[in-house]
N, C-alpha and C positions, 0 to 999 in steps of 0.2 A: 283597256284604254290605250290608244296609240300615243307615242311620244314624238314630238317634232322638235325642230331646232330652237335653241334659246334665242329670244329676242328681247328687246327693251323698248318701251314706249314711254315717252315723257312729254308733258305739256298738254294743256287743255286743247290746243288747236290741232293736235296731231290727228291724222286720219285713222279710221277704224282698220285694224289689220285684217288681211284675208283669212277666212276660216276654211279649213279643209273638210271635205265631205268624203264619206266612204259608204257608198250605197245609201240605204235607208237609215243605217245606224251611223251617227256622227260621233266619232271618238277623237277627243282633242285634249292635249295637255301642253301648256305653255309655261316654260320657266324663264325667268328674267335674271339678268345679271344683278347680283346683290352688291356689287361694288359701288361705292359712293363716288360721286363726282369729285374731281380734284378740288382741293381747297382753293378758293379764289384769293386774289391778292389781298393783303391785310387792309388796304385802303377801302375795300368794299364793305368793311365792317361799319363804315359810316352810314350805310344804307339802313342800319338798325333804327336810326332816328325816323326813317320814313316808312319802313315796312317791318312790322313785328311778326316773326315767324312762329308757327306752332305746327309741329308735325305729328300726325296720328296715323296709325295703321287700322284700316277699316275694311269690312267685308260687305260686298253688295251682291244682290241676286236679281236676275231678270228672267221672266217667264218666256219660254220659247213658244211662239204662236205661229203655226203654219210654216215651220222650219226657217223662220226669219231670224237667223243668228245675229245679224248686225243690230237689229232692233233690240233684241234681248241683251246684247252686250252693252249697248248704250244705256238701257234701263238699269243694268247692274251698276254701272259707273255712277249714274245719277243717284241711285240709292246709297251708294257709298259716300258720295258728297254730302247727302242729307244727314247720314249718321254722324259724320265728322262735325257738322255744324250743330246738330242736336247735342252731342257730347259737350261741345264748347259752351253752349248756352246754359246747359244745366250746371256745369262747373262755375261759370261766370256769374249766374244769377241766383242759383240755388233753387230747390224744388218749389218752395212757396211762391217766389216771384215768377218762376217759369209757369206755374199753374195759373196764377192770377192774370198773366198777360199772354196766355198761350195763343189765343186767336190772333192778336196783333203780331206776335212773333212769327206765327205761321204765314200771315198775309205779307209781311214786309221783309222777312229774312228767310224763313225755311222754304217758302215757295220760290225763292230766287237763290237757292243754295249755291249755285255755280258762281255767283258774284262774290261769294266769300272764300273761294278757292284760288289761291295764288298759283299753285302748281301741283302736279301729281305724278306718281310713278307707279306703273303696274308691277307688282311683285310676282303674282301668279294668277292664272285663270284656267278654268276648265269648264266643260259642259257635260250634262247628262242628256237623257232623251227629252227632259222637260225644262231644265233650268240652265242658265249661264251664270256662273259664279266667278267673282273677281276679287282679288285681294290687292288693295291699293295702299301706298304710302301717300298721304294727302297733306299738303302744306297750306294752312289757312292764311288768309290775309287779315290779320287781326286789326290792322289799322282801319280797313274798310268796315269790318264788323263793329268795332268800337264806335266809329262815327255814326253808323246806323243806330246803335243802341242809344248813343248820346242824343241824337236827333229825335228819337221816339219819346224821350222823357217818360219812361214807364212808371206808372204809379205802383206802389208796393215794393219798390226796390231800394228804399232808403236804408234798410237794415242789412244790406249786403256787407259782408265782412271786408274790412280794408286789408289788403295784402301788404305785408312788410317783409323786406329782405335784409338780412343781417350781413354787412360787409365790414366785420370787426376783426382786426388783427389781435393776436394774443402774444404778449411778451413776458419772458421770465429770465432773470439774470442767469447767464451762463448757457442759455439755449437760444437757437435761432428763432426769429419771429415766425409765427404760424399765421398764414392767411390763405384761404382756399382759392381765391381768384388769380393767384400768380401763375398757376398751371391748371386751368379749368378741366383739361382732359384727364387729369390725375386727381380724382376725388379723394379727399381726406375725411376722416370721421369728424363729427361735430365736436367742437372744442367745449371746454367747461363754460366758457363765456356764452357761447351760442345756446347751450342747454339752459343756463340760467335765464337768458333773455327770452327764449321760447316759452318757458314756463310763465314768466311775468306777463308777456304780451298776449299769450293765449288766454290767460285768466281775465284779461281786460277786453276780450272779444275780437282780437286781431287774428288774421289768417297768416301764419308764418309760411313764407315761400320755401319750397324745397329747392335748395340751390343746385341740386344735381340734375334738375329737369330742364335741360336745354339741348339743342341739336349737337351731337358730337362733331359734326363737320363745320360748325360755326367758326368764323374767324374773328379776331379781335384786334383793335389797334393798340398801340403800346400803352396808351394812357389807361386802358381798361385792366392792364395787368400789373400796374404799379401798386405797391403796398400803400402808398399815400394817395388815395383817390381824390381827384378833383370832383367838384359837383357835376361837371359835364360827363365825366366817365361813370360816376355813380348812376346818373340818369340813364345812360346807355344800358347798364346792367338791369336797371329797373324796367326799361322798355322790353328788353330781351326776355325777362322772366315774369313779365306781367305783374309787377309790384306797383303799388300806389305810393309806398313810402320806402326809402332806403335809410337804414340806420348804419352810419359809417363812423369809423373811429378806431380807437385802440383800447385794449385792456392790459393793465400792467400788474403782474404778480410781483410786488416789490420784495416781500419776504413772507414767511409763514403767517405773520400776524397782520400784514397790511397789504392793500391792493388799491388800485385807482383805475378809473375809467374816464375817457373823454369821448363822448359820442355827439354826433349831430344827426338830426332827422331831416332828410331832404324830400320834399314833395316832388315826385317824378313829373307830374303834369306841367308844372311851371318852373321847377328848379329852385323854389324858395326854401330857405332853411326855417323850419317851423319849431325847432327845439334844439338847443345846443348847451352843453355844460360839462364841467369837470366835477367828479365826486370821488370821495375816498371811503374805504371801508377798513376799520381797525378792530381787531379782536383783542379784547383786554385780558382775558384769562389765559394763563399758561396751559391749564388743563381744561380743555373744552369738552362738553358732552357731545357724543357722536351725532346728536340731532340738532345741535346748534349751528347757526349759519356761519359760513366761511367768510373771510374778508372780502372776497370777490362778490359773493352773494349780497353782502351788506352794501357794497359800493353800487352794484347794479340796482338794488331796490331803492336806494336813496336817489339815484338818478331818475329811475322810473317814477317814483312818487312825485318828484318835482316837475318832470317833463311830459309825462303821458297826458295830463290834462291839456297841455298846449297842443299835442298831436291830435287828440280827439276833437278839439275845437276846430283845428285846421281842416280835418277831413269830414266834419259834420256837413251833410248835404244841405244845399240851399233849399229852403222851403219854396215849393212851387205854388203859385197862386192859381190853382185850378178849381173850377167848379164842375161838379158831377151832375149832369143833366140827363133827363129822360126824354127821348123823342119817340113818339108813337106815329107810325106811318099807316094810314088807311087808304084803301082803294088800289092796292097793288094787284095787278092782273096776271103777272107771271113772275117766275123766279128771276128771269133775266132783267125784268124791270126793277126788281128789288136790288139786284147787284148794281145796276146803274145808279140807283138812288144812294146806296151805301157808298159807292165810289165818289159820288157827288158830295156827300157829307164830308168824306175824308179829305177831299182836295179843294173844297170851296173856299176855305179860309185858313191862313196860317195860325189862327187862334185855336183851331180844332186840333187837339193832340191825339185823340183816340176815338174810335167808333167800334163798339162791341155789341153783338146781338145778345139780347136778354131773353126774348121769347118770340116765337113765330106761330101764328095760326091763321085761319082763313080771314078773320075779321081785321086783324091788325098785326103789325110787326113792331116790336118794342126794342129800342136801341139805347145803350148807355153811351153818352158822349162826354168826354173830358174836354173842357174848353177854358181858355183864358179870357174871361169876360163873363157877363151875365146872360141869362136866357133871352131877354128881349134884344140884346145886341146880336146874338146868334140868329134869332128868328128874322130880324130885319136884314141881316146880310144874306140870308138864304132867299128871302122874298125878292130882293133886288139883284140877285146874281144873274149875269147876262147869259149863262150857259146852263139853265135849269133843264134837267132831262124831260120834264113834263110840267104843265101848269099845275099849281097847287095853292092852297090857302092854309093858314095856320090859326089854330084855336089854342088859347092859353088855358091850361088846366090848373096848375099851381105855379109858384115862383120857381120851381125846378123841373116842370114838366109842360110840354106842349104837344099838340097833335098836328101832324102834317097830312093834310087831306088832299089826295090827288083828284083833280077834276076830270 
């Protein structure tokens, strides 16, 4: 394999680089600079409120057909984009919700994977006689992806775990205050307070955010580094690390027998404080069993017992008033005609939230449709729609099922 000069390509709009040929055998190796871009000015951290970044390293492969290297390279990059989006959706939704909504996710997000990519950088690429392989650092546009997911109102996602990020300082007399966000690039071990909190919240079904998972080249404004976080600064951290709840405050080890905590839970979406309070923990016995709770454990458990019900109530999903209807289409003459009708159903009314295939055979195609409203309203809207792909009539079967018969 021949080695060529190191180059760097960055940005979705960049042109495909020239590929070198050597007779019938194409030998190619490209190394990219691994240096990171210089840190932007601190004021650019405010962009966190508008664009949440998520960087992933992914591999893509393109098949070389007829020695068309450029086409194979573009295919490899597109495949890498798709892998990055797939990884994000599985982590964001979980396996069950991903499986239950796979077709809609494929139609509306995966098939348009490039729209969820904010930027990318090629780390390395090479070709064999049959394949073009590329290693990319991909930066997702999580704001765009979250807006799509929110607009889809996917059924079966009500039980997605709520992500909580602990931004709690730890104080002890005679020692400096410990807090991890003061110098984010220098990660410290989890404190006792964080360990106790993780145990309590995980037992209650929350997903504890790994505070070390953020881009090392990220920049922060001064408010995000202060030990006493404002709600606005806490929200920026929540957006950066994809948390729904920030637990902020301080834990104070007053002496060996007593401790106190003052925590507030901030909802990242709207900045509201959904739980807030001060609790103490006191150990009565001078000689405690090694399995008995410490003063800090007691303080945290007392806070959690009183406040977690408020947090759970605040993050409880709003119940969607959706009806699950069955639409059977008869008289379809071609697959293209079916796709036209399916697209017609998806776009004919804002009340229709999803259209999924249940079964396909020569006689009929059966679709599952989630709609805000009842069956007769849906049928009436379809019959009177000005842009029907073909004339049809509707027969009612049950209060949840009708036939759409193409004339």
